[in-house]
Chimera marker file (.cmm) of the C-alpha trace (Angstrom):
<marker_set name="trace">
<marker id="1" x="196.189" y="93.870" z="140.051" r="1" g="1" b="0" radius="0.5"/>
<marker id="2" x="198.568" y="91.028" z="139.165" r="1" g="1" b="0" radius="0.5"/>
<marker id="3" x="197.274" y="87.434" z="139.752" r="1" g="1" b="0" radius="0.5"/>
<marker id="4" x="200.160" y="86.981" z="142.304" r="1" g="1" b="0" radius="0.5"/>
<marker id="5" x="199.179" y="89.824" z="144.454" r="1" g="1" b="0" radius="0.5"/>
<marker id="6" x="195.448" y="88.873" z="144.434" r="1" g="1" b="0" radius="0.5"/>
<marker id="7" x="196.269" y="85.425" z="145.285" r="1" g="1" b="0" radius="0.5"/>
<marker id="8" x="198.296" y="86.724" z="148.240" r="1" g="1" b="0" radius="0.5"/>
<marker id="9" x="195.273" y="88.639" z="149.413" r="1" g="1" b="0" radius="0.5"/>
<marker id="10" x="193.189" y="85.562" z="149.463" r="1" g="1" b="0" radius="0.5"/>
<marker id="11" x="195.727" y="83.219" z="151.071" r="1" g="1" b="0" radius="0.5"/>
<marker id="12" x="197.068" y="85.922" z="153.267" r="1" g="1" b="0" radius="0.5"/>
<marker id="13" x="200.586" y="84.963" z="152.513" r="1" g="1" b="0" radius="0.5"/>
<marker id="14" x="203.093" y="87.981" z="151.964" r="1" g="1" b="0" radius="0.5"/>
<marker id="15" x="205.172" y="88.456" z="148.992" r="1" g="1" b="0" radius="0.5"/>
<marker id="16" x="207.665" y="90.983" z="147.770" r="1" g="1" b="0" radius="0.5"/>
<marker id="17" x="206.351" y="93.639" z="145.199" r="1" g="1" b="0" radius="0.5"/>
<marker id="18" x="208.190" y="93.401" z="141.971" r="1" g="1" b="0" radius="0.5"/>
<marker id="19" x="207.974" y="95.189" z="138.713" r="1" g="1" b="0" radius="0.5"/>
<marker id="20" x="206.213" y="92.337" z="136.698" r="1" g="1" b="0" radius="0.5"/>
<marker id="21" x="203.458" y="92.883" z="139.135" r="1" g="1" b="0" radius="0.5"/>
<marker id="22" x="203.065" y="96.511" z="137.781" r="1" g="1" b="0" radius="0.5"/>
<marker id="23" x="203.521" y="95.502" z="134.332" r="1" g="1" b="0" radius="0.5"/>
<marker id="24" x="200.660" y="92.746" z="134.441" r="1" g="1" b="0" radius="0.5"/>
<marker id="25" x="198.451" y="95.078" z="136.052" r="1" g="1" b="0" radius="0.5"/>
<marker id="26" x="199.018" y="97.730" z="133.165" r="1" g="1" b="0" radius="0.5"/>
<marker id="27" x="198.386" y="94.945" z="130.554" r="1" g="1" b="0" radius="0.5"/>
<marker id="28" x="195.001" y="93.967" z="132.327" r="1" g="1" b="0" radius="0.5"/>
<marker id="29" x="193.856" y="97.567" z="132.417" r="1" g="1" b="0" radius="0.5"/>
<marker id="30" x="194.856" y="98.357" z="128.811" r="1" g="1" b="0" radius="0.5"/>
<marker id="31" x="193.128" y="95.036" z="127.882" r="1" g="1" b="0" radius="0.5"/>
<marker id="32" x="189.982" y="96.007" z="129.856" r="1" g="1" b="0" radius="0.5"/>
<marker id="33" x="189.979" y="99.477" z="128.173" r="1" g="1" b="0" radius="0.5"/>
<marker id="34" x="190.561" y="98.635" z="124.643" r="1" g="1" b="0" radius="0.5"/>
<marker id="35" x="187.913" y="95.714" z="124.969" r="1" g="1" b="0" radius="0.5"/>
<marker id="36" x="185.235" y="98.007" z="126.908" r="1" g="1" b="0" radius="0.5"/>
<marker id="37" x="185.796" y="100.630" z="124.243" r="1" g="1" b="0" radius="0.5"/>
<marker id="38" x="185.239" y="98.220" z="121.266" r="1" g="1" b="0" radius="0.5"/>
<marker id="39" x="182.341" y="96.547" z="122.838" r="1" g="1" b="0" radius="0.5"/>
<marker id="40" x="180.246" y="99.601" z="123.983" r="1" g="1" b="0" radius="0.5"/>
<marker id="41" x="181.198" y="102.625" z="121.714" r="1" g="1" b="0" radius="0.5"/>
<marker id="42" x="182.631" y="101.493" z="118.490" r="1" g="1" b="0" radius="0.5"/>
<marker id="43" x="180.567" y="102.044" z="115.506" r="1" g="1" b="0" radius="0.5"/>
<marker id="44" x="183.549" y="100.905" z="113.127" r="1" g="1" b="0" radius="0.5"/>
<marker id="45" x="182.871" y="97.086" z="114.283" r="1" g="1" b="0" radius="0.5"/>
<marker id="46" x="180.464" y="95.218" z="112.587" r="1" g="1" b="0" radius="0.5"/>
<marker id="47" x="177.698" y="93.923" z="114.842" r="1" g="1" b="0" radius="0.5"/>
<marker id="48" x="178.903" y="90.262" z="114.620" r="1" g="1" b="0" radius="0.5"/>
<marker id="49" x="182.261" y="91.418" z="115.892" r="1" g="1" b="0" radius="0.5"/>
<marker id="50" x="180.899" y="93.316" z="118.645" r="1" g="1" b="0" radius="0.5"/>
<marker id="51" x="179.029" y="90.212" z="119.954" r="1" g="1" b="0" radius="0.5"/>
<marker id="52" x="182.200" y="88.051" z="119.782" r="1" g="1" b="0" radius="0.5"/>
<marker id="53" x="184.104" y="90.866" z="121.658" r="1" g="1" b="0" radius="0.5"/>
<marker id="54" x="180.987" y="91.030" z="124.252" r="1" g="1" b="0" radius="0.5"/>
<marker id="55" x="181.026" y="87.174" z="124.635" r="1" g="1" b="0" radius="0.5"/>
<marker id="56" x="184.598" y="87.310" z="125.543" r="1" g="1" b="0" radius="0.5"/>
<marker id="57" x="184.585" y="90.755" z="127.709" r="1" g="1" b="0" radius="0.5"/>
<marker id="58" x="181.713" y="89.787" z="130.280" r="1" g="1" b="0" radius="0.5"/>
<marker id="59" x="183.004" y="86.381" z="131.468" r="1" g="1" b="0" radius="0.5"/>
<marker id="60" x="186.732" y="87.513" z="131.445" r="1" g="1" b="0" radius="0.5"/>
<marker id="61" x="186.786" y="91.118" z="132.383" r="1" g="1" b="0" radius="0.5"/>
<marker id="62" x="183.213" y="92.194" z="133.249" r="1" g="1" b="0" radius="0.5"/>
<marker id="63" x="182.097" y="90.020" z="136.081" r="1" g="1" b="0" radius="0.5"/>
<marker id="64" x="185.264" y="89.140" z="137.751" r="1" g="1" b="0" radius="0.5"/>
<marker id="65" x="185.787" y="88.849" z="141.479" r="1" g="1" b="0" radius="0.5"/>
<marker id="66" x="188.701" y="88.388" z="143.939" r="1" g="1" b="0" radius="0.5"/>
<marker id="67" x="187.905" y="84.733" z="144.235" r="1" g="1" b="0" radius="0.5"/>
<marker id="68" x="188.027" y="84.226" z="140.339" r="1" g="1" b="0" radius="0.5"/>
<marker id="69" x="191.369" y="85.730" z="139.958" r="1" g="1" b="0" radius="0.5"/>
<marker id="70" x="192.889" y="83.682" z="143.238" r="1" g="1" b="0" radius="0.5"/>
<marker id="71" x="192.706" y="80.670" z="140.956" r="1" g="1" b="0" radius="0.5"/>
<marker id="72" x="194.620" y="81.930" z="138.110" r="1" g="1" b="0" radius="0.5"/>
<marker id="73" x="197.676" y="80.274" z="137.158" r="1" g="1" b="0" radius="0.5"/>
<link id1="1" id2="2" r="1" g="1" b="0" radius="0.2"/>
<link id1="2" id2="3" r="1" g="1" b="0" radius="0.2"/>
<link id1="3" id2="4" r="1" g="1" b="0" radius="0.2"/>
<link id1="4" id2="5" r="1" g="1" b="0" radius="0.2"/>
<link id1="5" id2="6" r="1" g="1" b="0" radius="0.2"/>
<link id1="6" id2="7" r="1" g="1" b="0" radius="0.2"/>
<link id1="7" id2="8" r="1" g="1" b="0" radius="0.2"/>
<link id1="8" id2="9" r="1" g="1" b="0" radius="0.2"/>
<link id1="9" id2="10" r="1" g="1" b="0" radius="0.2"/>
<link id1="10" id2="11" r="1" g="1" b="0" radius="0.2"/>
<link id1="11" id2="12" r="1" g="1" b="0" radius="0.2"/>
<link id1="12" id2="13" r="1" g="1" b="0" radius="0.2"/>
<link id1="13" id2="14" r="1" g="1" b="0" radius="0.2"/>
<link id1="14" id2="15" r="1" g="1" b="0" radius="0.2"/>
<link id1="15" id2="16" r="1" g="1" b="0" radius="0.2"/>
<link id1="16" id2="17" r="1" g="1" b="0" radius="0.2"/>
<link id1="17" id2="18" r="1" g="1" b="0" radius="0.2"/>
<link id1="18" id2="19" r="1" g="1" b="0" radius="0.2"/>
<link id1="19" id2="20" r="1" g="1" b="0" radius="0.2"/>
<link id1="20" id2="21" r="1" g="1" b="0" radius="0.2"/>
<link id1="21" id2="22" r="1" g="1" b="0" radius="0.2"/>
<link id1="22" id2="23" r="1" g="1" b="0" radius="0.2"/>
<link id1="23" id2="24" r="1" g="1" b="0" radius="0.2"/>
<link id1="24" id2="25" r="1" g="1" b="0" radius="0.2"/>
<link id1="25" id2="26" r="1" g="1" b="0" radius="0.2"/>
<link id1="26" id2="27" r="1" g="1" b="0" radius="0.2"/>
<link id1="27" id2="28" r="1" g="1" b="0" radius="0.2"/>
<link id1="28" id2="29" r="1" g="1" b="0" radius="0.2"/>
<link id1="29" id2="30" r="1" g="1" b="0" radius="0.2"/>
<link id1="30" id2="31" r="1" g="1" b="0" radius="0.2"/>
<link id1="31" id2="32" r="1" g="1" b="0" radius="0.2"/>
<link id1="32" id2="33" r="1" g="1" b="0" radius="0.2"/>
<link id1="33" id2="34" r="1" g="1" b="0" radius="0.2"/>
<link id1="34" id2="35" r="1" g="1" b="0" radius="0.2"/>
<link id1="35" id2="36" r="1" g="1" b="0" radius="0.2"/>
<link id1="36" id2="37" r="1" g="1" b="0" radius="0.2"/>
<link id1="37" id2="38" r="1" g="1" b="0" radius="0.2"/>
<link id1="38" id2="39" r="1" g="1" b="0" radius="0.2"/>
<link id1="39" id2="40" r="1" g="1" b="0" radius="0.2"/>
<link id1="40" id2="41" r="1" g="1" b="0" radius="0.2"/>
<link id1="41" id2="42" r="1" g="1" b="0" radius="0.2"/>
<link id1="42" id2="43" r="1" g="1" b="0" radius="0.2"/>
<link id1="43" id2="44" r="1" g="1" b="0" radius="0.2"/>
<link id1="44" id2="45" r="1" g="1" b="0" radius="0.2"/>
<link id1="45" id2="46" r="1" g="1" b="0" radius="0.2"/>
<link id1="46" id2="47" r="1" g="1" b="0" radius="0.2"/>
<link id1="47" id2="48" r="1" g="1" b="0" radius="0.2"/>
<link id1="48" id2="49" r="1" g="1" b="0" radius="0.2"/>
<link id1="49" id2="50" r="1" g="1" b="0" radius="0.2"/>
<link id1="50" id2="51" r="1" g="1" b="0" radius="0.2"/>
<link id1="51" id2="52" r="1" g="1" b="0" radius="0.2"/>
<link id1="52" id2="53" r="1" g="1" b="0" radius="0.2"/>
<link id1="53" id2="54" r="1" g="1" b="0" radius="0.2"/>
<link id1="54" id2="55" r="1" g="1" b="0" radius="0.2"/>
<link id1="55" id2="56" r="1" g="1" b="0" radius="0.2"/>
<link id1="56" id2="57" r="1" g="1" b="0" radius="0.2"/>
<link id1="57" id2="58" r="1" g="1" b="0" radius="0.2"/>
<link id1="58" id2="59" r="1" g="1" b="0" radius="0.2"/>
<link id1="59" id2="60" r="1" g="1" b="0" radius="0.2"/>
<link id1="60" id2="61" r="1" g="1" b="0" radius="0.2"/>
<link id1="61" id2="62" r="1" g="1" b="0" radius="0.2"/>
<link id1="62" id2="63" r="1" g="1" b="0" radius="0.2"/>
<link id1="63" id2="64" r="1" g="1" b="0" radius="0.2"/>
<link id1="64" id2="65" r="1" g="1" b="0" radius="0.2"/>
<link id1="65" id2="66" r="1" g="1" b="0" radius="0.2"/>
<link id1="66" id2="67" r="1" g="1" b="0" radius="0.2"/>
<link id1="67" id2="68" r="1" g="1" b="0" radius="0.2"/>
<link id1="68" id2="69" r="1" g="1" b="0" radius="0.2"/>
<link id1="69" id2="70" r="1" g="1" b="0" radius="0.2"/>
<link id1="70" id2="71" r="1" g="1" b="0" radius="0.2"/>
<link id1="71" id2="72" r="1" g="1" b="0" radius="0.2"/>
<link id1="72" id2="73" r="1" g="1" b="0" radius="0.2"/>
</marker_set>
């Protein structure tokens, strides 16, 4: 979900859904999928590169909560 929509869920403030929210959600899903596959499944990457991706993946995509996103932006 886009950060705006997640923020409105937390603050209970209604907003109008816009196409930019769908685009943002798609980008997050694409980023998650590519990074997860690279971290967990890619044999083509060196171990050092996989470790760097893993250290990015966990704090940014692996353990997020609604409250984490509500403070974005």
